[in-house]
N, C-alpha and C positions, 0 to 999 in steps of 0.2 A: 412304279410311278406312272400315272396316267397323264398324258399331255393332250390338251384340247385346244383347238383353234375354232373360233366362231366368227362368221361374218354375218351379222344380223341386220335386218331392216333395209335390205337393198330395195329401194323404191324405184318402180318402173311404170311407165305407161305403155300398155300393149293392147293387142287386138285379138285376144283369144275369146272363143265362145262359139256356141252352136247357132246363135241367132244372127240373122243378117245385120241387124243394127249394131251388134257387138263388133262385127268385122269393120264397120264404118266408123263408129264412134269411139271404140276402145274403152279402156278402163284402167283403174289403178290396181297395181299388184305390189306385193312385198314378198321377197324371197329371203329365207334364212338358211344359212349353211352351218352345219356343226360337223366337225371331224376330229377324230382321234389319230394321233401320229406320235412319233418320237422326235421331239425337238431338243433333246438334251445337248447335242453338239451346238446348236444355234444359241442355246441359253448360255453356254460356257464360252463360245467364241465370238458372239455378236455378228454372226455371218448369216445373211439373209438366204443364201443358197442352201442352208442346212435346215430350213423350215418351209412352211407353206406360205407362199407369197399371196397376200390378200388381193393384190392388184390382178393377179391371174384369175382368182376365184370370181371377182367382180366382172372381169372381162367375159368369162365363160357364161355367167348368168345373163349379162346384157346381150350377148350374142344369141343365145338360145331363146331368150324371151322375145327377141325381135323377129323370130320365125313364127308365123301364125300357126296356131293349133286350135282345133275345136275344143279340146279338153285340157285342163291344167294338169291332168294326170300325164298326158303325152309330153307336154313341155317339161314337166318335172322329171320325167324319165330321161329326156334328152340332156338336161342339166346334170343329172346324176351320172349318166354314162360318160359325158365329156369330162367331168371332174375326175372320175376314176381313170380315164384314159390318159389325161394330161398330167395330173398331180401324182407323184410317186410316194410310196411309203404311207399310204392311208390304211389304218387298221379298222376304222369304222367311219361311215359317212351317212349323214342325214340331210336330206333336202326337203324344205318346207316351202310350198308355193301357196300364197294367200291371195284370193281375189276379193277385193273390197266391193261392197254394195252389189252383190250379184243380182241379176234380174230374174228372181224366182218367185215373183208374186207374193212376197212376204217381207216383213220388217226384219232383215238379217244384216248384221254388220259385215260379215265376211264368210267365205267358205275357204277351206284349205285342204291340201293333200300333203302327206308326208311319205317319203320314200327313204327307207334306211336298210342298211345291210346288217 
């Protein structure tokens, strides 16, 4: 049996980007976390300590997004690394960082990176 935990649509305002105006003005970002784990014991005992705590995932994302990076690839890797370090018993992890309305001289809704094991 596969057990999946998702924390989707974490909305943040951050200051990532290579352009000086991105550092000053910032922009909107969305982060989605998908992970596979075994939460059989939590499902049978109703014990939070036996599964992934969404509050911890959200805290890690907010913490790493608050540290400025030029590239969303860099901040995404930091989020990935911190989740792997902090949360135990993860069989698979996917981190998606989406930058809304990127300043790329075109009509683009967003750009995104995905890091997965």
